[in-house]
DOLOFI-493393 format. One line per field, with one value per residue: residue number from 1; residue in three letters; chain; y, x, z of N, C-alpha, C in turn. Coordinates in steps of 0.02 Angstrom, whole numbers, plus 32768, in hexadecimal, padded with zeros to 4 digits. Layout:
// DOLOFI-493393
drenlo = c(NUM,...) $
fipa = c(ALA,...) $
vodren = c(A,...) $
n_yy = c(Y,...) $
n_xx = c(X,...) $
n_zz = c(Z,...) $
ca_yy = c(Y,...) $
ca_xx = c(X,...) $
ca_zz = c(Z,...) $
c_yy = c(Y,...) $
c_xx = c(X,...) $
c_zz = c(Z,...) $
//
This chain:
// DOLOFI-493393
drenlo = c(1,2,3,4,5,6,7,8,9,10,11,12,13,14,15,16,17,18,19,20,21,22,23,24,25,26,27,28,29,30,31,32,33,34,35,36,37,38,39,40,41,42,43,44,45,46,47,48,49,50,51,52,53,54,55,56,57,58,59,60,61,62,63,64,65,66,67,68,69,70,71,72,73,74,75,76,77,78,79,80,81,82,83,84,85,86,87,88,89,90,91,92,93,94,95,96,97,98,99,100,101,102,103,104,105,106,107,108,109,110,111,112,113,114,115,116,117,118,119,120,121,122,123,124,125,126,127,128,129,130,131,132,133,134,135,136,137,138,139,140,141,142,143,144,145,146,147,148,149,150,151,152,153,154,155,156,157,158,159,160,161,162,163,164,165,166,167,168,169,170,171,172,173,174,175,176,177,178,179,180,181,182,183,184,185,186,187,188,189,190,191,192,193,194,195,196,197,198,199,200,201,202,203,204,205,206,207,208,209,210,211,212,213,214,215,216,217,218,219,220,221,222,223,224,225,226,227,228,229,230,231,232,233,234,235,236,237,238,239,240,241,242,243,244,245,246,247,248,249,250,251,252,253,254,255,256,257,258,259,260,261,262,263,264,265,266,267,268,269,270,271,272,273,274) $
fipa = c(MET,LYS,ILE,ALA,LEU,ALA,GLN,THR,THR,THR,GLY,ILE,ASP,PRO,ALA,ARG,ASN,ALA,ALA,ASP,LEU,VAL,ALA,ALA,VAL,HIS,GLU,ALA,ALA,ARG,GLY,GLY,ALA,ALA,MET,LEU,PHE,THR,PRO,GLU,MET,SER,GLY,LEU,LEU,ASP,SER,ASP,ARG,ALA,ARG,ALA,ALA,ALA,SER,LEU,VAL,SER,GLU,ASP,GLU,ASP,GLY,VAL,LEU,ALA,ALA,VAL,ARG,ALA,ALA,ALA,ALA,ALA,ALA,GLY,ILE,TRP,VAL,GLU,LEU,GLY,SER,LEU,ALA,LEU,ARG,ARG,ALA,ASP,GLY,LYS,LEU,ALA,ASN,ARG,SER,PHE,VAL,ILE,ASP,ALA,GLU,GLY,ARG,ILE,ARG,ALA,ARG,TYR,ASP,LYS,LEU,HIS,LEU,PHE,ASP,VAL,ASP,LEU,PRO,THR,GLY,GLU,ARG,TRP,ARG,GLU,SER,ALA,ALA,TYR,THR,ALA,GLY,GLU,THR,ALA,VAL,VAL,ALA,ASP,THR,PRO,ILE,GLY,ARG,LEU,GLY,LEU,ALA,ILE,CYS,TYR,ASP,LEU,ARG,PHE,ALA,GLY,LEU,PHE,ALA,ALA,LEU,SER,ASP,ALA,GLY,ALA,THR,ALA,LEU,SER,ILE,PRO,ALA,ALA,PHE,THR,ARG,PRO,THR,GLY,ALA,ALA,HIS,TRP,HIS,ILE,LEU,MET,ARG,ALA,ARG,ALA,ILE,GLU,SER,ALA,ALA,PHE,VAL,ILE,ALA,ALA,ALA,GLN,THR,GLY,GLU,HIS,ALA,ASP,GLY,ARG,VAL,THR,TYR,GLY,HIS,SER,LEU,VAL,VAL,ASP,PRO,TRP,GLY,GLU,VAL,LEU,LEU,ASP,MET,GLY,ALA,ALA,PRO,GLY,ILE,GLY,PHE,ALA,GLU,LEU,ASP,LEU,GLY,ALA,VAL,GLU,ALA,VAL,ARG,ALA,ARG,VAL,PRO,VAL,ILE,ALA,HIS,ARG,ARG,ALA,ILE,PRO,PRO,VAL,GLU,ILE,ALA,PRO) $
vodren = c(A,A,A,A,A,A,A,A,A,A,A,A,A,A,A,A,A,A,A,A,A,A,A,A,A,A,A,A,A,A,A,A,A,A,A,A,A,A,A,A,A,A,A,A,A,A,A,A,A,A,A,A,A,A,A,A,A,A,A,A,A,A,A,A,A,A,A,A,A,A,A,A,A,A,A,A,A,A,A,A,A,A,A,A,A,A,A,A,A,A,A,A,A,A,A,A,A,A,A,A,A,A,A,A,A,A,A,A,A,A,A,A,A,A,A,A,A,A,A,A,A,A,A,A,A,A,A,A,A,A,A,A,A,A,A,A,A,A,A,A,A,A,A,A,A,A,A,A,A,A,A,A,A,A,A,A,A,A,A,A,A,A,A,A,A,A,A,A,A,A,A,A,A,A,A,A,A,A,A,A,A,A,A,A,A,A,A,A,A,A,A,A,A,A,A,A,A,A,A,A,A,A,A,A,A,A,A,A,A,A,A,A,A,A,A,A,A,A,A,A,A,A,A,A,A,A,A,A,A,A,A,A,A,A,A,A,A,A,A,A,A,A,A,A,A,A,A,A,A,A,A,A,A,A,A,A,A,A,A,A,A,A,A,A,A,A,A,A,A,A,A,A,A,A) $
n_yy = c(A407,A476,A4D0,A553,A57F,A605,A60A,A677,A6E3,A76D,A815,A8B9,A90F,A94A,A94D,A8E8,A87C,A87F,A85E,A7DB,A7A0,A7B2,A75F,A6E6,A6DB,A6C6,A650,A5F8,A5F7,A5C0,A542,A50C,A52E,A562,A5C4,A62E,A639,A6A9,A6DD,A729,A7D8,A7EE,A856,A8A8,A890,A8CA,A8F5,A96B,A9F9,AA80,AA7D,AA34,AA88,AADF,AA8C,AA66,AA74,AAA8,AA36,AA54,AA8E,AA2F,A9DC,A955,A90E,A93D,A908,A87D,A86D,A890,A82A,A7B8,A7CA,A7C7,A746,A6FB,A6C2,A6A1,A6F5,A6E8,A75F,A75E,A7BD,A86F,A8FC,A98B,AA38,AA7E,AAE2,AB30,AB44,AAE2,AA39,A9A6,A8F4,A8A2,A830,A7F1,A7B7,A795,A794,A739,A79C,A804,A84B,A885,A81A,A803,A843,A839,A867,A844,A7F6,A7D0,A808,A7F8,A7F5,A7CE,A783,A725,A691,A692,A713,A762,A7E7,A81B,A897,A8AD,A8FB,A979,A9B8,A996,A992,A92E,A8C8,A8C6,A870,A7CF,A76C,A71C,A6D9,A6B3,A645,A5F3,A57C,A564,A5A2,A612,A62D,A6B3,A6D4,A70A,A6DD,A6F1,A6E7,A662,A623,A632,A5E2,A5FE,A65A,A60C,A5B3,A60B,A631,A5B6,A59A,A5FC,A5C5,A5A8,A53F,A532,A574,A5FE,A620,A681,A6A3,A6DF,A694,A689,A62C,A5E5,A5DD,A5A5,A525,A4EB,A4F2,A501,A498,A44A,A4A1,A4CC,A453,A436,A4A0,A47F,A402,A41B,A471,A429,A445,A47D,A4B8,A53A,A576,A5E8,A617,A682,A66F,A648,A6B1,A759,A7FE,A85F,A826,A7CA,A71E,A6A1,A617,A5C7,A534,A532,A4FD,A488,A446,A3C1,A3A7,A33E,A348,A320,A33E,A388,A3D0,A406,A47F,A488,A4DC,A527,A5B2,A5CC,A589,A527,A49F,A45D,A3E3,A3F2,A393,A3BC,A383,A348,A390,A38B,A300,A2E6,A333,A2F0,A27A,A298,A301,A38D,A414,A41B,A3EE,A452,A4BA,A549,A587,A577,A5E9,A5E3,A583,A5A1,A537,A529) $
n_xx = c(B980,B9FF,BA7A,BAF4,BB88,BBEF,BC8E,BCF5,BD87,BD79,BDAF,BDF5,BDD5,BD4E,BD2B,BD78,BD45,BCC1,BCD3,BCFF,BC8C,BC30,BC6B,BC58,BBCD,BBB3,BBFB,BBB4,BB39,BB5D,BB7B,BAFF,BAB4,BA24,BA25,BA98,BAFE,BB50,BBD7,BBD0,BBF3,BC1B,BC3E,BCA0,BD23,BD67,BDBB,BDF4,BDB4,BDC0,BDFC,BD9C,BD2F,BD1A,BCE4,BC6A,BBCA,BB22,BA99,BA63,BAD0,BB31,BBAF,BBD1,BB5B,BB0E,BB57,BB4B,BAC0,BAAF,BAFB,BAB4,BA3D,BA70,BAA3,BA36,BA13,B9E9,BA23,BA60,BA9F,BB12,BB3B,BB4D,BBAA,BB59,BB29,BAAE,BA16,BA17,BA9B,BAE0,BB25,BAF6,BAF4,BACE,BA68,BA37,B9B7,B9B5,B965,B957,B94B,B98F,B951,B935,B8F7,B8ED,B927,B996,B9CA,BA4D,BA27,BA65,BAF5,BBA6,BBFD,BC82,BD04,BD8D,BDEB,BE63,BE8B,BE50,BDDE,BD3D,BCCA,BC41,BBD3,BC04,BC0E,BB9F,BAEC,BA6E,B9F7,B941,B8E0,B8A8,B8BA,B870,B875,B82B,B86F,B8C6,B8EC,B891,B840,B8A8,B903,B956,B9F5,BA8A,BB2C,BB5D,BADB,BAC1,BACF,BA5B,B9D5,B94E,B931,B934,B8CF,B864,B86E,B85A,B7DB,B79A,B794,B80C,B870,B8F1,B98C,B9F3,BA96,BB0A,BBB8,BC49,BCA8,BD18,BDB2,BDCA,BD47,BD02,BD3F,BD19,BC8B,BC42,BC16,BBC7,BB60,BB25,BAF0,BA99,BA3C,BA01,B9C8,B96E,B915,B8EB,B915,B96D,BA14,BA78,BB14,BB7D,BC27,BCAC,BD5E,BE08,BE9F,BE8D,BE98,BE91,BECA,BE83,BE50,BDEE,BD79,BD3E,BCFC,BC7B,BBD3,BB52,BAC5,BA53,B9A0,B99F,BA13,BA86,BB22,BB2F,BB88,BC2C,BC9E,BD21,BDBF,BDE7,BDD2,BD4C,BCCD,BC45,BBD2,BB2E,BAAD,BA04,B985,B8EA,B879,B8A1,B88E,B803,B7FB,B850,B813,B79C,B7C9,B809,B7B0,B7D9,B7BA,B72F,B71D,B74B,B73A,B700,B76F,B754,B756,B7EE,B801,B84C,B88F,B882) $
n_zz = c(A438,A40E,A467,A484,A4DE,A50D,A54A,A596,A5A4,A5D8,A5BE,A5DA,A575,A527,A49D,A461,A4A9,A47D,A3F6,A405,A43B,A3D3,A372,A3B6,A3B5,A32D,A318,A36B,A32A,A2AD,A2DA,A2F0,A35E,A3BC,A418,A46D,A4FC,A569,A5D9,A681,A68D,A605,A5B1,A5EA,A659,A6DD,A768,A78F,A7BA,A799,A71B,A6D6,A6D5,A668,A609,A637,A615,A5E9,A5C5,A545,A509,A502,A4AE,A4A4,A4BF,A452,A3E8,A3FC,A3F1,A36A,A32E,A355,A30E,A28A,A283,A2A3,A321,A3CC,A460,A503,A559,A5CB,A636,A643,A67C,A6A5,A6A0,A703,A6FB,A76D,A782,A7C6,A7C2,A766,A762,A6DE,A686,A5E4,A578,A4D1,A437,A397,A33C,A36D,A3D0,A477,A4EC,A573,A611,A69B,A73A,A7A6,A83E,A8B8,A905,A8FF,A987,A9DA,AA40,AA1F,AA51,AA0C,AA0A,A9AE,A993,A97A,A94C,A90C,A91F,A935,A8BE,A871,A85F,A8A4,A84B,A845,A81B,A7ED,A759,A6CC,A625,A588,A514,A488,A4C5,A525,A5BC,A609,A69B,A6EA,A730,A788,A7A7,A848,A875,A86C,A8E7,A92E,A94D,A951,A8ED,A879,A890,A887,A800,A7BD,A7ED,A7A6,A72C,A6EA,A68A,A66B,A6A7,A6A8,A6D8,A6D0,A6EF,A74D,A79D,A828,A834,A8B1,A8EE,A886,A874,A8EA,A8F1,A877,A819,A86E,A89D,A825,A7F3,A85B,A851,A7D7,A7F4,A860,A824,A7BB,A737,A6A4,A6B8,A682,A674,A649,A64F,A689,A66E,A69C,A69E,A6B1,A664,A6C5,A732,A77F,A79D,A757,A763,A6FC,A6AB,A66D,A66F,A641,A685,A69B,A6C1,A71C,A75D,A71D,A6CF,A637,A5EB,A607,A601,A62C,A641,A5D4,A564,A4ED,A47C,A4AA,A490,A4AF,A4B4,A4D8,A51C,A514,A545,A5B9,A62F,A650,A65F,A6CE,A731,A73C,A76E,A7E9,A83C,A864,A854,A858,A8D9,A92D,A9BC,AA14,AA8C,AB35,ABC5,AC23,ACB4,AD4B,ADB6,AE68) $
ca_yy = c(A44D,A482,A511,A55E,A5A8,A625,A60F,A6AD,A705,A7B2,A843,A8FE,A935,A937,A942,A8A5,A84D,A87E,A838,A794,A78A,A7AD,A721,A6AE,A6D7,A6A7,A60A,A5D2,A5EF,A58F,A500,A4F5,A53E,A58F,A5F9,A633,A654,A6C5,A6E3,A768,A80C,A7DE,A891,A8C7,A874,A8F6,A906,A9AF,AA21,AABF,AA6E,AA1B,AABA,AAFB,AA5B,AA56,AAA1,AA91,AA00,AA6F,AAA2,A9F9,A9C0,A90B,A8F9,A94A,A8D9,A83A,A86F,A88E,A7E8,A788,A7D4,A7B2,A6FD,A6DA,A698,A6C1,A6FB,A6FD,A784,A74F,A7FD,A8A9,A932,A9C4,AA70,AA89,AB28,AB54,AB49,AAA7,AA04,A967,A8B8,A894,A7FA,A7FE,A784,A7B6,A764,A730,A7DA,A836,A870,A872,A7FC,A806,A85E,A825,A882,A814,A803,A7C4,A824,A7CE,A817,A798,A780,A6DF,A67E,A6A1,A75A,A788,A80C,A835,A8BF,A8C1,A92F,A9BA,A9D7,A982,A991,A8EF,A8CA,A8BF,A848,A78F,A770,A6E3,A6EC,A67B,A63F,A5B5,A540,A564,A5DC,A618,A656,A6D7,A6E0,A71B,A6CC,A6E8,A6D1,A619,A60B,A643,A5B2,A61A,A67A,A5DA,A59A,A63D,A62D,A579,A5A4,A627,A59E,A59E,A4FA,A539,A5A9,A617,A639,A697,A6AE,A6EC,A677,A683,A5E6,A5C1,A5CD,A578,A4E2,A4D0,A4F3,A50D,A45E,A434,A4CE,A4CA,A415,A43C,A4CC,A459,A3CC,A434,A492,A3FB,A471,A483,A4F0,A54D,A5A3,A5FE,A631,A69E,A63F,A659,A6EC,A794,A837,A887,A800,A796,A6DB,A683,A5CD,A5A3,A4FC,A53F,A4BF,A47D,A40F,A3B0,A3AB,A307,A357,A305,A371,A37C,A3F2,A427,A499,A48B,A51D,A54A,A5DB,A5B1,A57E,A4E2,A491,A429,A3D3,A3EE,A36F,A3E8,A359,A32E,A3B4,A36D,A2BC,A2E8,A34E,A2BB,A245,A2B5,A340,A3BD,A455,A412,A3E0,A48B,A4DA,A584,A573,A59B,A609,A5B4,A583,A599,A50F,A543) $
ca_xx = c(B990,BA46,BA8F,BB3C,BBA2,BC30,BCB8,BD21,BDB5,BD69,BDE2,BDE7,BDC6,BD0B,BD28,BD91,BD15,BC87,BCE5,BD00,BC46,BC12,BC85,BC38,BB88,BBB3,BC11,BB7D,BB07,BB77,BB78,BABB,BA94,B9EB,BA30,BADB,BB02,BB93,BBE2,BBCA,BC23,BC34,BC55,BCD9,BD35,BD9D,BDB4,BE0D,BD78,BDD1,BE07,BD5E,BCFA,BD0C,BCC0,BC2B,BB99,BADD,BA86,BA5A,BB11,BB63,BBC2,BBD1,BB15,BAF9,BB79,BB2E,BA7D,BAB6,BB13,BA7D,BA10,BA91,BAAC,B9F6,BA19,B9DC,BA5E,BA5A,BADD,BB17,BB30,BB76,BBAB,BB38,BB18,BA66,BA00,BA29,BAE4,BAFC,BB33,BAD0,BB10,BA8F,BA65,BA08,B9A1,B9B1,B949,B97A,B946,B9B6,B928,B93C,B8B9,B8EB,B960,B997,BA01,BA63,BA07,BA92,BB37,BBDD,BC26,BCA1,BD4C,BDA0,BE28,BE9D,BE9A,BE26,BDA8,BD11,BC92,BC1A,BBA2,BC25,BC06,BB62,BAAC,BA4C,B9B6,B907,B8AE,B8BA,B8A3,B870,B867,B81E,B8A5,B8C1,B8F7,B85E,B841,B8EB,B90B,B996,BA1B,BAD0,BB64,BB52,BA95,BAC1,BACF,BA1C,B9A6,B90B,B928,B927,B88C,B836,B872,B839,B793,B780,B792,B84D,B887,B939,B9A6,BA33,BABD,BB4C,BBE1,BC91,BCB9,BD5F,BDC8,BDBE,BD01,BCEE,BD56,BCF5,BC41,BC23,BBF1,BB95,BB27,BB02,BAC8,BA63,BA08,B9DE,B9A1,B936,B8E6,B8DC,B91C,B9B1,BA3E,BAA8,BB40,BBB8,BC54,BCEE,BD93,BE4E,BEBF,BE72,BEC5,BE90,BEED,BE5B,BE51,BDAC,BD78,BD2A,BCCE,BC36,BBAE,BB0B,BAAE,BA0E,B973,B9AD,BA53,BABE,BB48,BB30,BBC3,BC5B,BCCF,BD64,BDDE,BDFB,BD9F,BD33,BC85,BC2E,BB8E,BB0A,BA6A,B9D3,B947,B8BB,B848,B8BC,B872,B7C3,B806,B86D,B7E1,B76B,B7EA,B810,B78B,B7EE,B798,B6EA,B71E,B762,B70A,B718,B78F,B736,B787,B819,B7F7,B88A,B87F,B8A1) $
ca_zz = c(A42B,A41A,A480,A486,A515,A503,A585,A582,A5D2,A5C7,A5D3,A5ED,A538,A511,A455,A454,A4C5,A450,A3BB,A418,A443,A390,A355,A3D8,A39C,A2EA,A31F,A387,A2F6,A27D,A2FA,A2F3,A39F,A3BB,A449,A489,A540,A577,A622,A6A5,A67A,A5C3,A58D,A60B,A69A,A6F3,A7AF,A798,A7AF,A777,A6D4,A6B8,A6D8,A626,A5E1,A657,A5F7,A5EE,A597,A502,A4ED,A508,A46E,A4A6,A4B7,A40D,A3BB,A404,A3D3,A321,A31B,A35E,A2D5,A24D,A285,A2AE,A35D,A40D,A48C,A549,A566,A612,A655,A635,A6AD,A685,A6CC,A707,A6F5,A7AA,A785,A7E5,A792,A768,A743,A6BB,A655,A5AE,A547,A490,A408,A358,A315,A390,A400,A4BD,A504,A5BC,A635,A6E1,A761,A7D9,A87E,A8F1,A8F6,A919,A9B9,AA01,AA4E,AA17,AA75,A9E2,AA0E,A97F,A9B3,A946,A965,A8D2,A932,A936,A87C,A84F,A883,A899,A82B,A871,A7FA,A7CE,A713,A69E,A5E0,A55B,A4E3,A462,A4EE,A559,A5E9,A625,A6D7,A6E7,A76E,A779,A7D3,A890,A87E,A86F,A92C,A94F,A92F,A94D,A8AC,A846,A89E,A86B,A7B7,A7A6,A7FB,A771,A6EE,A6CB,A67F,A665,A6D1,A691,A710,A6B9,A72B,A74D,A7DE,A83A,A835,A8F0,A8F9,A850,A882,A924,A8F1,A836,A7FE,A89F,A89F,A7E4,A7F0,A88C,A836,A7A3,A813,A889,A7F8,A784,A6FD,A68A,A6CE,A64E,A698,A623,A681,A67A,A67E,A691,A6BA,A68E,A65E,A703,A766,A7A0,A780,A75D,A768,A6BF,A6B3,A658,A677,A633,A6B0,A68A,A6FB,A74B,A77D,A6F6,A6AB,A5EE,A5CF,A634,A5D1,A646,A64E,A597,A544,A4AE,A475,A4B7,A47A,A4D3,A49C,A50D,A510,A536,A568,A5F8,A669,A661,A676,A711,A75F,A747,A795,A82C,A830,A897,A84C,A871,A921,A955,A9E9,AA37,AACA,AB6D,ABF2,AC48,ACFB,AD71,ADF1,AEA5) $
c_yy = c(A45A,A4C9,A516,A58A,A5C5,A629,A63F,A6C2,A74F,A7E1,A889,A92B,A921,A929,A8FC,A870,A847,A855,A7ED,A778,A783,A76E,A6E4,A6A5,A6B3,A65E,A5DE,A5C5,A5BC,A548,A4E6,A503,A56D,A5CB,A5F4,A653,A66C,A6D1,A727,A798,A7FD,A81A,A8B1,A8A5,A89A,A90B,A94B,A9DF,AA63,AAB3,AA5A,AA52,AAD5,AACD,AA4B,AA89,AA84,AA59,AA1A,AA81,AA69,A9D8,A975,A8F2,A903,A918,A893,A838,A86B,A849,A7B4,A78D,A7BA,A766,A6D8,A6AB,A6C1,A6C3,A70D,A71C,A786,A78B,A831,A8D8,A971,A9FA,AA7C,AAD3,AB51,AB5A,AB0D,AA71,A9C8,A931,A897,A85F,A80A,A7BD,A7A9,A783,A764,A76A,A813,A85E,A858,A859,A7FF,A823,A845,A844,A854,A827,A801,A7DA,A801,A7F8,A7E3,A7A4,A737,A6D0,A68D,A6E9,A784,A7A7,A82C,A85A,A8D9,A8FA,A975,A9DF,A9CC,A987,A950,A8FA,A8BE,A890,A807,A78C,A72B,A6FD,A6AE,A67D,A5FF,A576,A53C,A5A2,A5DC,A646,A674,A6E1,A6F1,A707,A6C0,A6D7,A686,A5FE,A615,A61C,A5CF,A63C,A646,A5B7,A5CA,A639,A5EF,A57B,A5CF,A605,A593,A554,A4F8,A576,A5BE,A637,A64C,A6AC,A6C3,A6D5,A67A,A639,A5C3,A5AE,A59E,A530,A4C2,A4C5,A4F3,A4D2,A449,A45F,A4CF,A48C,A418,A468,A4A7,A426,A3E7,A458,A464,A421,A46C,A4BF,A4FB,A584,A5B1,A625,A652,A66B,A65F,A698,A729,A7CE,A861,A863,A7CA,A754,A6BB,A639,A5A9,A56D,A50F,A4FD,A4C3,A43F,A401,A3AE,A373,A312,A33C,A33E,A35D,A39B,A411,A43E,A49E,A4D2,A545,A576,A5BB,A5AC,A534,A4DB,A459,A420,A3CD,A3C6,A394,A3C1,A33F,A350,A394,A327,A2BA,A301,A31C,A285,A25A,A2FA,A376,A3FF,A450,A40A,A41C,A4A7,A51A,A56E,A59A,A5BD,A5D4,A5BC,A577,A576,A52C,A517) $
c_xx = c(B9D9,BA51,BADB,BB4D,BBE5,BC54,BCF1,BD51,BDAF,BD9D,BDC8,BDD6,BD82,BD06,BD41,BD61,BCD8,BC97,BCE6,BCB9,BC24,BC2A,BC64,BBF0,BB86,BBCB,BBD9,BB48,BB1D,BB74,BB31,BA97,BA59,B9F7,BA77,BAD6,BB49,BB9A,BBCD,BC02,BC45,BC52,BC94,BCE5,BD72,BD91,BDD2,BDD5,BD87,BDDA,BDC6,BD2A,BCE7,BCE3,BC7B,BBF7,BB53,BAD0,BA81,BA9D,BB43,BB71,BBC2,BB8A,BAFE,BB18,BB5B,BAE7,BA81,BACD,BADC,BA4D,BA2F,BA97,BA6B,B9F6,BA07,BA1D,BA47,BA9D,BAE5,BB10,BB61,BB74,BB91,BB28,BACD,BA56,BA13,BA75,BB06,BB04,BB05,BAF9,BAD5,BA97,BA2E,B9F6,B992,B997,B96E,B971,B96B,B98F,B937,B8F9,B8B4,B92C,B95C,B9D4,BA0F,BA48,BA38,BAD9,BB6D,BC0A,BC45,BCEB,BD60,BDE1,BE68,BEB3,BE72,BDEC,BD7E,BCD6,BC6A,BBEB,BBC2,BC1B,BBC2,BB25,BA88,BA0A,B97E,B8D2,B8CB,B898,B8A5,B85E,B85A,B84F,B89C,B8CC,B8C5,B864,B883,B8EB,B951,B9B4,BA62,BAFC,BB51,BB0A,BA90,BAB7,BA8C,B9E4,B960,B8FE,B914,B8E4,B858,B835,B84F,B7EE,B772,B783,B7D4,B85D,B8D2,B94F,B9EA,BA57,BB03,BB76,BC28,BCAB,BD05,BD72,BDBC,BD75,BCE7,BD01,BD2E,BCAA,BC1F,BBF8,BBB9,BB57,BB01,BAD6,BA8E,BA2B,B9E0,B9AF,B964,B902,B8CD,B8DD,B964,B9D4,BA72,BAD3,BB7E,BBE6,BC92,BD24,BDD7,BE65,BEAD,BEA3,BEC7,BEB1,BEC5,BE62,BE0D,BDAD,BD67,BCF6,BC86,BC11,BB69,BAF9,BA65,B9E2,B97C,B9F0,BA90,BAE0,BB4C,BB6D,BBEA,BC96,BD16,BD7D,BDEE,BDC3,BD89,BCE7,BC77,BBE5,BB70,BAC6,BA3C,B997,B910,B883,B860,B89F,B831,B7CC,B821,B83A,B7A8,B788,B7F2,B7F0,B79B,B7CA,B752,B6E8,B735,B72A,B72A,B734,B76E,B76B,B7AE,B80C,B83A,B879,B8A3,B8DB) $
c_zz = c(A43D,A433,A47E,A4C2,A500,A546,A574,A5B9,A5C2,A5E5,A5DF,A5B2,A51D,A4C6,A443,A46F,A499,A412,A3C9,A41F,A400,A36D,A374,A3C0,A359,A2ED,A33A,A352,A2C2,A298,A304,A334,A395,A3E8,A463,A4CE,A54C,A5C2,A63F,A68E,A637,A59E,A5A9,A64D,A6B2,A73B,A7BF,A787,A78B,A72D,A6B2,A6AF,A693,A5FA,A5FD,A641,A600,A5BB,A550,A4E1,A4E9,A4C4,A46C,A49B,A46F,A3DD,A3BF,A3E7,A387,A309,A321,A323,A294,A249,A28E,A2E9,A39B,A435,A4D2,A55A,A5B2,A640,A63B,A671,A68C,A6B8,A6C9,A701,A731,A7B3,A7A6,A7AF,A79D,A747,A720,A685,A622,A58A,A507,A45E,A3C5,A327,A337,A3C2,A447,A4D6,A550,A5D6,A67D,A702,A79D,A81E,A8B9,A8DF,A91F,A947,A9E7,AA0C,AA4D,AA3E,AA4E,A9E9,A9DD,A9A4,A97C,A966,A928,A8E2,A935,A8F4,A85E,A87E,A871,A874,A85C,A855,A7E1,A789,A6F1,A658,A5B6,A520,A4BA,A48B,A528,A584,A610,A662,A6D8,A72C,A759,A7B4,A81C,A8A1,A888,A8B6,A950,A92F,A927,A90A,A878,A851,A880,A81F,A79D,A7B6,A7C5,A72C,A6CC,A6C6,A671,A68C,A6B6,A6CC,A6F7,A6F5,A71A,A791,A7EA,A83A,A878,A8FB,A8C2,A85E,A8BA,A917,A8AD,A81F,A82E,A89C,A85D,A7DF,A821,A872,A800,A7C2,A838,A85F,A7C1,A742,A6E3,A6A9,A698,A66C,A66E,A652,A663,A68F,A675,A6B4,A691,A691,A69D,A73D,A788,A77B,A78C,A74D,A727,A6CE,A6A5,A655,A657,A65B,A69F,A6C9,A72E,A76F,A758,A6CF,A661,A5CD,A608,A608,A5ED,A64D,A60F,A57D,A503,A4AF,A481,A4A3,A4A5,A4B3,A4D8,A4F6,A536,A559,A5AB,A635,A67F,A67D,A6BE,A744,A76B,A775,A7DE,A82A,A864,A891,A869,A8BD,A94C,A97F,AA04,AA7A,AB03,AB98,AC19,AC93,AD1D,ADB2,AE2E,AEBB) $
//
């Protein structure tokens, strides 16, 4: 089964970003992909909250989502839209991922559970919780590549989420991201391979890359990792479309070889020795 990943340098103009995503949908379809995966914050990447405010609308009003749904239907391809910044009914913001089918219908939504609040040695300071509300539900969706577990960026560091997704039958995990360069260089490949190995599942991670209009710099290296932890695709630092072939039988073969899912046990309370 062939999939495609869009590695983008998303900017501050949602209309331009939407046009780029629509082009990616059609390029992926022409390349024979059954499903396209896009990065976190595919519709708008802008750390200037005052400037971004005018573009932050509800799901029903979002032009990027509408454009991608229409493109998916026109091209006849599924899309995992990595995430969009959307205004919730209560006025707060959600970092929300979508699974869109080949008829343009939304099959699943997932709001990012773990928010990125960190201070890096480089002086970068990120407080995602200052603008966004964390999700409350883990989500899987049935797709052409099997049951897909949904996660977003910083979720990568919380192994319990991926155990829950694979316990719910996920054989592939989508982890769209906008990783900083320092954390990407240190942890990106290691953690993506670890999530694939411990879940015996494919990991598909479409990423933002390069220098963005708002001044941030992201790591790139969109990845596809197989259930044995082998990297099938690493897109490096350049924006563009990448393709990977998934052997869907590999999940069953790896889980038979090392049955980590079957061997999972509920962890008992931790005893603190005197």
